[in-house]
N, C-alpha and C positions, 0 to 999 in steps of 0.2 A: 337757311339751308347750306350745308357745307359743299364745297366745290372739290371735285376730284379730278386730277388728270390721269387719263389711263396711259401707262408706258406700254410700249409695244409688245413687251414679252407676254402680258396679259392677253392680249387678243390673239397672239401668234399661240400661245398654250391652247387656247380654246380652238382655234382652227385645226389644230394638230390632233388634240385629244377628245375634243367635245366636253371636257371636264376643266374646270379653271374658276378662278376667282371671278372671272367675267359675269356669270351667271348669278353670284351672290351680290355683286356692284349694281347689277339690271335690278335685281328685286329691291335693293335699298332705294335706287332711283324711283322705281315704280311706286314705292311706299313715301316718296317726297322727302326722304332723310338725305339724300345727296343729288348734287347735280354732275352728270359725268361730261367729260369735255376731251377732245383730242387735240394735240399740237399738230399744226400743219407738217411738221417735220416726222411725227408718227406715221400720219397718212403715206409721207414719201417712203418711209422705211418698210412700211406693209406691203406697199405696191411693188417694191423693188426685188421682192423675194420671188424665186420661181413658183407657179402654180398653174394649175389647169384652170379651163374656164369655168368650171362650177364653183371653183374655190375663189376665183376672181370675182364672180358674180355674188358669192355669198358675202366677201369682203367688201364689195361695193355697197351692198344693202347695209352692212352693219357701220360703215363710215357714215352713211347718210343719216343715220339714226342720232347723231351727236354733234353738237356745236363744235367747230374746228376753229382753233384760235391761230389766225395767220401769224407767220414770221414776217410782220411788216416793218416798216422803218423804226417805230417807237419800240417795239419788243427788240429789234436788232440792236439800236442803240443802249436798251435796258442790259441786254445780254453782254455786250461789248463792254460797257462800264462796269460790270460785274466781274467779268474775265481779266481786266485788265491788272496787271501785276500778280495774278493768281497762278499757283502752279498747281493745275488739276490734271491728274491723269485719267482723262475721260475723253472718249471720242466727242468730237464736235456736235454731232447729232444728239447724243445723249445730253450733253452739256445746254443744249438750247432746249430740250424737253425740260429738264430739270428747271431752268431760268424762266420757262412758260409757266411752270406751276407757281414759282416765287411770285413772277409778275401778276398772276391771277389771284394772288393770296389763296391758293389751293393746296391740297395734298396730293401726292404723287402715290398712285397704286401701282406697285412694282413688285416683282418676286426678287430682284435683284438688289436688295438694300444694301447689301456690301459694296457694290459698285458706285452708287450715288451717295454714300454716308460721307464722303470728303467735302461735299458741298454742305457747309454748317447750318446755312438759312433754310434749308429744303426741310419740308414738313411731309411725313409719308402717313398714307392711310394706314390705319391699324387694323390688319386681318387679324381675327382669332387665329387659334392653332390651325395648321394646315389640315386640308381635307384629306 
């Protein structure tokens, strides 16, 4: 089964509009075609935004539905080694999310391909044409 890390933007899009690739990915997971994961850094990013109590509850329920990959010592070392000597113009949180996908041998589901393309070994989940 293919592993897919959800980027924060997929979930934020869903929370804001109710329409996003999130539902498509959930359907693929339900069909047994992919397994979705979150980075612990994605969880931090999601809860760092301002939200009302209802959105907080929805987000808590949503996050509880996925395995969360912790940014532990082993992943931190993996990410540090990958970053060593690299000039990457990417916020550290996004770099960690990308390296989490690489570490897990997963693809990253994101709407922000241009942002992450500078990481050559990162693979992306191939969405069909935009909805």
